[in-house]
N, C-alpha and C positions, 0 to 999 in steps of 0.2 A: 565696864572696862574700856569705855571710850575716852577721848582726850580730855573731856571737860569734867566728868563726874567721878573719876577714880584718882585719888591722891597718891596711891602707891600700887602701881600695877604689879611690881615684882613680888611684894609680900602677899598680894591677892592669890598668887599661885601657891604660896605656902599655906594659906588658909584652906585652899581647895585640897591640897595634899593632906593637911591635918584632918580635914573632914573625912576624907577617904580612910585615913587611919582609924577613925572612930566607927568604921564599918557602915558609913552612910554613903549612899550613892549621890552623885552630882551630875547635873546636866550641863554640858558645855554647849552654849548657844552660839554656834559658828556664824560669824558675820553679823550677829546681833549686838549692836553697840560695842563694837570692837572685840567681839568674842567673849561675851560675859559668861559668868558662872551662875547657875541657878542651884542654890543650896537649900536643904531643908531648914526650917526655922526652929532653932533651939536657942535658949538663952546662953548656953555655953559657947555656941558659935558666934553669936552676937557679941558677947563679951570678949572673945578672942580677937575679933575684928577691931574692936575698940582699943584693945591693948596694943595691937600691932600697927594701928594707924591705917587700916584698910577701909575704904569707903564702901558702904553697902546701902541697899534700900530694902525695906520690909514691904512685901506686897501680899495681897490676899490670894487665896486659892483661885478665885475667879480671874484675877488679873494674870496670874501665872498661866492659867489655861488659855486666856486670850492671847498671850505672847506666844505660846506654843502653837496655837492655831495659825497665827500670823506666819510663824516660821515654817510651818508645814505646807503653806500655800505653794503650789507649783510656780507661781509668778515671782516668788522671793528666792534669791540666792542665799538661803540660810538652811541650817539643819541643827537639830538638837541631838547631840551625841551623849550617851550615858557613860560616865566614868564609874567604874565598879570597884577597883582595888588599887591601893597605893603601891606603885611599883617599888621593888627593892633595888637600890641604886648603888653602883660601884664606880669609883673613879680610879682608872689606871694611872698611877703617878709614882715617881721615884720616892723612895724612903727619905723622909726629912724635908720634903718640899713644903713650903708654907702655902696656906690657902690662897694668898693673894698672888701667887705665881701663875695662877690659872683662872681665867674668867668664869669657868663653870663652877669650880669649887667656891669662888667668891660669891656668886649669885645663889648657889645652894645654901651657903651659910647665911647670907643676908635674908633670904626668903624663909629660913628656918626649915628647910627640907633636909631630912637626915640622909647621910650617905656613908659608905665605908670605902676606905682606900685599899687597893690591892696593887701588886706589882708582879714581877716575873715569876717568883716562886709560886704564888697563888694561882696564876694563870696556867702555868705548866702542870700544876697539880689538880687541874679541873675545877678550880675555885669559881670560875665564871658561872657554873651551873646553879649557883645559889642566887643569882641576880637576874632581874628582868631588864635592866637598862645599864649600859656601859658607856662611860665617857673616856676617851683617850686624851690624856694630858698632852702637852706639846712635845711629843716624843719623836725621836729619830729611830725608826725601825730598820734603817739601813746599816747601822753600826758605824756611822761616820761622825758621831758625837755632835750632831746639829750643824755640821759644816762650819763650826766656829774657829777652825784651825788657824787661819791667817791672822785674825784679830786677837784671839784670846788664848793661843797655845801656851803663853807664858803666865797667864793669870792663875792665881792659886785655886780659884773655884773650878776652872777648867781641868787643871791637873788632878784635883781631887775627884771630880766627877768621872773622869776617864779611869782613874785608878779604881774607884769604887765599882764601876761598871765591869771592868776586867775581873775584879775579885768575885763579883756576884756570878758572872758567867762561868768562871772556873769552879766555883762552889756548886753550880748546877750541872757541871760535867761537860762544859763546852771549851774548846780551845780558843774561840774568838767570840767577841761580843756580837758580831754580825750573825753568827750562827745561832746564838741564843735568841736574838731578836727575831730572826726568821721563824723559829719554832713558836715564839710567843704570838707572832702575827698569824701563823697557821692555826693556833688554838683559838684566837679571836675569830678567825674566818669560820671555824667549826661552830663557834657559839652563835654567830649570825645565821649560818645555814640551818642550824637547829631551831631557830625561832627567836633569837635574841635581838635586842634593839641596840644599835651602836651609834654613838654620836662622837664626832671628832672635829677639832678645830686646828687651824694653823698647820704646822709641819706634820702633825699626826695624820693628816689627810693624805698628802701625796707620798710621804715616806712609807706609809703603810702599804699602799698600792705598789710602790717601787720594790719594796722588800718581797712582796708576793710574786711580782713579775720576774725577779732576779733569783728565784729559788734555784740553787745549784750552781750559781754563777758568782764569781768573786768580783765585786765592783768597787772594793775598797783599796785605796792606795796604801803604801807601807806605813805611813805615819798613823794610820788608823788600826791596822791589824797585823803589822809586822812583815807582810810580804806583798808582792805586787799583785795588781788586779789581772784578771783574765784578759788575754789579747782579744781585741775586737768584741768586747763584751756587749756592746750595743746590739749587735746582730743576734745575740743569744737571749734577749729579753722576750718573755712570753706574755703578751698582752691579754691572752685568754684567761689568765689567772687573776687579773685585777678585778676590783669592785666597780670603779668609776671611770678610770682613765685609760686611754689607748694612744698608740702611735707617738708617744712622747720621746724626747731625746734626753738622755742623762747628761748631767754636767760632770765632766771628767776631772776638772781641776780641783784639787783640795783647797786652793786659795780663793775659790769663788763661793760666796755665801748663798748657795742655791743648789737644789737637788736635781732639777730637771726643767724642761720647757713647760711643764704643767702650770707652774706658778707665773703670775703676771706682774709680780712686783717690779722687776727691772724693765718691763716692756711698757708699763703704763705711764702716761704723762698727764696726770689729772691733778690740778691744784687742790689742796685741802678744802678750800672754801666751796668747791663745787663737786666734791667727792661724795656722791650719794648712790645708793643702789635701790632699785625698785622691786617690790614684791609682786609676783605674778598673782593674777586672780584665777581661781579655780571654781568649778561647780561644787557647791557644798553638798548637794544631794547625790551627785554622781562621783565626785572625787573628794570624799571626806578626809582622806589622809593628808594630801598636800594642803587642803583647806585648814585643817587643824594646825599644821606646822607653820602656816603663814599668818595665823591670827595676830592682829595688831591694831593699834589705834591710829596708824598711819601706814600708807603704802610706800612711803619714801623714807629710807633709813640712812643715817649718816654712815659713810664708809669708814674703815679703819684698817691699818696696816698690820703686817705680821711677817714672819719669815715666809710663810705662804699666805699671801694677801687675797688672792682670787685665782680663778682657774681659766686656762685657755679654752675657749668655747669649743673649738674643733678637735680638742683632745679629750672630750667627754664622750663616753659611750652613748650610743643612740637610745638605749633603754633606760638611761638615767635622766631624771626630771630636773630641770633648772627651775628653782623656785624664787631666786633673786638674782638680778643682773644689773650691771652698770651699763646704762644705755649709751653712754658716751663712746665706749669702745667695745661693747658687746661682751665683756668679761662676765663670767659666772661667779657669784659670790656664795650662793647657798643652794646646794643640790641634794637630791634624795633618790634612793633606789631600793629595790627589792633584791634580796639575795637568798635563794632557797626559801625557807620559811620565815626569814627575818628581814629586818630593815636596817638601812644605814643612812645617816645624814652627815654631810660634810659642809662645814661653815668656815670660809676663809677669814684670816685675820686673827689677832691675838686678844684684843680687849675692845669691846664695842664703845667704851667711853674713854679710851686712851689712844689717840690716833696713831702715834708712832712709839709704842711701848718698847723701851730698850732695857738691856741688862742693867740692873741696879736702880731702875726708876721706882719711885714710891708707888704703893698700891692705890688702886682706885677706891674712893670712898663712895659706896653705893647709896649712902644717905643723901648724897648730892645728886643722884640720878635715879630716883625711885620710879620714874615713868619712862625709863630707857627702852625705846623700841628694839634696839639691837640686842639687849639682854632678854627681852621678851621672847625672841626667837629661840634662845637656849631653853627657856622654861616651857615653851610649847612642846619641845622634844621630851622633856622630863615627864610631862603628863600623858604624852602620846600612848605609852604602853597600857595605861589605865583603860583605854578604849580599844582594846585589841580587836582587830577586824579579821575577817577571813582572808587569808593570804594566798596569793597565787605564786606558783613556782616559776623561776626564770633560770 
């Protein structure tokens, strides 16, 4: 899985998942040649690699043992982690969304990793209990319809999505979309506390925490929910309820395409040509979880924008781990934390291979980016539950 010997990093994850589905265990060789996978040798697996265009090397048992001995040496920052079971994957996404609307569904489809889509009905009916890993599509859990009001309030798609959201909330017994979304966020919170693995990108990261922090507080203006917001609502925000963020200031204006001070999009002044973020290095033997989540063939990854591009460093809770940062301005791009018995990972930006993805832009063709480091980070999270570790409570 290093830069030179693997032709299709993304589909290699799919091969690994496929092998786990066949009830075969896989060893993930952390920090060995870019985080390689040691699979059992069966002709069926070899043939599948050839079909999918995944590079592989057949090695002898003695060679495999030699590699494992090298990895186990205390002098090497490497570790062999056993992957035991293919996690069952859910993508929380609105009904009717196309796979290319979201980077995670695109890369899961490209890597041929199966997933199921769920939305508010399923979540509120405890459907999350069926899944090991949950991805949150670029959702707005605050009930402000993505803060698209100023630019798109007259657009047919915006009007339809707002109408559909209101109809679904009413069907579920809620007077407001914001109330429905809060209960969805609380159900997701329960899922993580109970041992679930949650991964979110772009606006699903900060809007999720904002919704939790504003439980019982109306932060929506009349164009969103039909009545005014609570007076002085900023003072009523409860940061103890959030997963990752604290001490943030909410954006009150409905005409500003921003939720809060968590996001760095409007604050950063970094040219596209120099926009990169660095992955942190962790001890593979002592910190296998962040090491798994940062496996890559490069430590320097191209930056990319989104409604929530990256996170203000001093508004991240002290018990949350920063795994990727832009060293130019210190912003955090990729963070991870423990909540109860479960884990969450937040990844800023919309599409790792589309720098400024906008409404209506064409989909990314991953055949053109089979070695994308930015997309590899997503797939690290997909395989993470297969190596379930003993968790500590926070």
